[in-house]
N, C-alpha and C positions, 0 to 999 in steps of 0.2 A: 575474507574480512577478518581482522583480529576481534576477539571477543574479550572485553574487559571484565573483571570481577563485578559481581552484584552491587557489593558495597561501593565500588568506585563509580559505577554507572548511575545507581539510583538512591544513594544515601541510606542503604540497608533496607529500604522497602517496607518499614514498619507501617502499620495501619494509621492512616491520618496524617502521616508526615507531610509537610508542605514548607521545605526551606526557602528562604529567600536568597537569590544569588545576584551577583553583578550582571546586568543584562549584556554586557560587552563581553563577558568572559566566555571562553570556548566551553566552559563547563555547563552552560545553560543548555547545551544540547544533551547533557548527560543526566539531567534531573528532570523527570517527567511532571513532577509536581511544583516546578519552580513558578513563581509569579511571572506572567508575560512582561517581557520588557516594555518600558514606557513608549519607545519608539514604535513597537509593534501595536501597542493599544492605540496610539495616536493615528498611525497610518490605517488601522482598522476602521477607526471612526470616519476618518476622511473617505475611505473606501465606501463605507456604507452610506455616507451623505451623497457622494456622487453617484453611486449606482441607484439610489433611491430618488434621485432627482431634487434633492432639497437645496442643492446649491444653484438651481437653475432659474429662479425666480427672483423678483423684488430688486434690492439693492445688489444682491449676490450676482446678478446676471452679467454684471460688468467683469466678472471673473478677478476683481481685486482681492477679494477675501479667500476665494477658493485657490487662486493662484499663490497667495501668500501661505496659505496652509500647506500646499504641496512643496514650496520652496523650503519652510520649516521642516517638513518631513524629511526632505532630502538632505538637509543639513544634519538631523538626527541620525540619518542612516550612514552618511559619509564618515562619522567619528567611530563606527562600531562594526568595522569589517572583521570577519573570523580570522582567526590565526592560521587555522589548517582547514581544508575542506572536509565535509561530513564523511563519515564512514561510507555511505552509499557511493559517493563520488570517487573516493580513493579506491574502493573496490572495482567500480565500473571502469575506472581508467586502467588498473592492472589486469583485471580479470576479463574483461570484455573488449579490451584494445580500443577504448574511446579516448578522446581528447577533450574531456569537459573543463572549461575554464570559466571563471567568474564572470556572469552577465553584467551589463552596465544599468541594470534595473533591480529594484528591490520590492516591486510589486507585480503579481501576475494574477490573470483570471484563471482560477483553477475550477474547470468544469469539464466532466466527460463529454466526448462525442462518440456517438455510436459507430460500430464498424459497418456503416450502410455502404460506404464508397469503396472499400477494400477489405478483403478477408484478413483478419488478424489471427497469426499463429504463434503459439507460446510453447516453449519448452519447460516442463516442470521437472526439478530434480529434487529428489529426496535422499538426505544422508544422515539418518539417526544414529544416534549413540546410546547403546542400551549396555548397562553392566550384567555380567552373567546371571545374577540373582533374579534381575528384572526379566529376563527372557524366560527363567523357569516359573516365576510367579505368574506373568501375563501369558505364558504359553505361546508366544510369538517372538521371532527374531527380528532384530533391528532392520528397518526398511531401507535399502539403498536401490533407488529406482529412478528411470527416466520416462516420463510420459508426454503426450502431446495434448494440447487444448486449443481448438479453432473456434473463433467468434465470428459470426456472419450474420447478414440480414435474413429475414424471413421471406423467402421467395413467394410465399402465399399471401402475405399480408398486403393490405390495401396501401398503395403508395400515397403518403400524405406530405404535408410541408415539412415534417420533421424528418422525413428519410428521402425526399427528392434532391438530388444534387446534379449540378450541371455537368457537362461531359469532361470539362477540364478542371472541375473542382477535385483536388486531392483529398481532402478530409471533409467528413460531414460536418454540419452546423454544430455548435455547442448547444447543448440541452439545457432548459432552465431547471432550477433545483425541483420543481414540482412536475416536471414534464417526463412522461414515460414513453419509452421506446421499446418494441419487442422484437427480438430476433431469435436467433437459435445458435447452439454450440454443438462441437463435436469433441469427443474425448476418446483416446485409447491409450492403453499402457499395460504394465504387469498386473495392476489392480482389478482391470476388466479381462484379464487373460487375452489382452491384445485385440478384444472385440470392440468395435465402433459404437459408442453410445451416443444418442443425440437427445438433446433437451432444449426446453425453452430458455431464452436468455433475455434479461431485462437490464435496461439502463435508464438512469436518470442523470441530471447534472451533477448529482453528488454520490451516487451509489451504483453498484453493479451487483447482480444476483441472478438467481437465487442463491444465498450464501449461507453456510452453516452458522448457526448462533453460538456453537461451543467449540468451534476448532481450534480457538485459542488456548485451551486448557487440556485438550486431549494428548495422550502419550502415544497415539499411532493415528494412521489415517482412517477415518470412518468412512465418509463419503468423498472420493478424490475430487469431484466435481465441485461440490458445495465447499469443501475444504480450501480448495484453490482459489476460489473466488472470494471466501472470507478472509484469507490470510494474504493474499497477493495485492488485492485492489483496496487501498484506503479510502475511506470516505472523504470527499473533497468537500470544501464549505460552499461552493456553488456561487462564487462571486470573486471580486478583486480582493486579494490577500497580500499582506505584508510579510517579509522575511522576519522570522522571530515570532510571528503569531501562532497561537494555539486554539484548538477547537476540539469539540468532543466527536469522536467517530462513532462507528457502529457499535450496536449494543452487543455485549457478551452475556449470555445467559444460560438457559436451559440447564443442562447438567453441570455447567461451570458454576452455578450459584450454590450447589452443594458444597463444593470446596471451601466457600467463603464461611460457612457456619460449621465446619468440622475442625476438629483439634488438628492443627498443623503437623504434630509429631505422629500421633496415633491414627489419625484418619477417622476417628470416631466422633459421633455427633452425640445428641443426648443431653442430659442435664448440665454435664460438665461445660458444654459450649452453648448454653442457651443465651448467652449475652452476646453471641455473634450474629449479625444480620446475614440471611441467606440471599444476598443479592451482591453482585460484583459491580465494579465500574465499567463503563464502555471503553473502547480504545481511545486513547489520547494522542492526537496528531499535532505535530510541529512542522511548520515550513522552515527547513534549516537553511535553505539558500536556492538561489537561482543561477544555473549556469548555462553555457552554450557550447554546442559542437555542431559542425558543418552549417553554422548560421541558424541552428534552431535551439530554442529556449527549453531547457529541462529544470524541473522543480525536484529538489530533494527533500523528502517529507519522511520524518521520524516519527514512529508510532511505538505505543507503550501501553501493555495491560498487565494487570496483577489481580490475584484472588485477595489481596489484602493482607496476607500474612507475610512475616519476614521472609525475605527471598532465600535464605538457606533452608527453609522448611516448605515454603509455598510454591505456588505456579505462577510463573510470570513469563511473559512474551513480548518481544521486540521486532520490529519490522524496519528496514530501510528501504524505501521506494524512491524509484526515480520515474517521474511523470512528464512526458511531453507536454509542454505548455501550448505550443502552437497547433499540435494535432489532438490534444485532449485524450491520450491515451497512456497506457502503462508501458514504459520502457523496460524496466527490470525492478526486481525486488528481492531481497534476501531477508528470510524470516527464521527467528530462532525461538523455540519453546523450551523454557528450563521447567522441567517437571521434577522438582527436587525431592518429592516425596518418595520417588523411585530412582532418584539419581539419573534420570533420563534427560537427553538433550536432543530436541528435534531440529534439523537443519533443512530448509527448503529454499530453493532458488527458482525464480520464474523470470524468463527471458524472451523477450519478443524477437523471433527469428525469422519473421516474414519480411518481405520487400516492401510493405507498406511504409507511408511516410510516418516518422517517429519511432520506428523500430529500429533494434541495434544495427542491422546492415545498412539502413539509411543514413546512420549517423556516423558511419565509417568503421564500426566495429564487427566482432565477431562473437559467437556464443563461447561460453567459458568452458573449461575442461570438466567432463563428468566424472564422478567418483569411480575409482577402479573397481570392477567387479560388479557395477550397478546393473541391475536387470533392465531390459528394455533399450540398451545401448544400440544394439543392432536393428536395422541396417544404417543407422545414422541420422543426424538431424536433417539433412538434405532430403534424404528419402522419406522421412516422417513428414516433412513439409509438403512434398509433392502428394503424398498419400492423403493428407488432410485436405488439401485444395481439391483433390479429384473426388474425394467422397462427398464434399459439400456440392460440388458442381453437379454430381450425378443426381442429387436430389432435386435440382432446380428444374422447374417445368421447361419444356423446350419451346 
């Protein structure tokens, strides 16, 4: 995926900037602080009313007003089609061999489904760019690696209505925003010296975790599992969502907060930076579009985070994620962290390589090429997939 300059993408990134833009312009995807498009606000309101049942009683039960509102919303959407597909869609069609085309809808129910019916396996590719002086300063070389992450149900957990599925059901039911599902995950790769690590996994309709609170600002991988969950899986709104709508994502805090109140050039704090608040913004999410491939709907979600400093001196991160609407799971994501204090750029890709519904193979695609010389590329994606499934099966009670 091509990367545009910081000034072109985010208007310089100065603290507190909030430019107003034409909601029908393509540049609305490039300005994370832009005011939401009127059509998105309108459809968000309608979605909230419908989901809350406020259009179901009294004079509204005849459907006259609710139908009129939706027709008006459709009219607003019809005159505001994007001129070109989002970066995530262009990247997926080129690198993952998918054929994503615009869908005939502009509203989607964005909620996660847990991996209770089928084990989900993801390939995580890291391709960092370090200048020579950064390697000397940090005492570590730029990471180029390929790892495997598998998400599965907990075989020892009591089966409840949230995990029980019929034999012919391909995907688990969607979770409510406040509904918690517990599973487990398996990870192996160069960061674990190829050892298999197993941890608890948590899903709700909006979030996946446990996720690192400061992965968005770090110049290297700290915890490969928590970093992957924080960077790859955006926070979903947990309801019907209109194209162009924006919402607050996961919190970015902990050590990232220190960057906000430090001098962006020297990195020092103290009296010279006492006027800067030691708190950073959460991820900001935008539904850029809804697409289709192999009869399945896919949502393109763009995410942005910044420590509040000008982009040329501070730290800011961007994510382009593709989420299967029908199967409520991550299809693929590409993440870039711009750590401009050290002139470091971190590049991560997460791709669903399993055969479950909503993955790259199920949509007719194939995993992208890995960086040349990346650690962990042997014996290959297919062998890693078989290994992950076998390791999880071995832990299931007979």
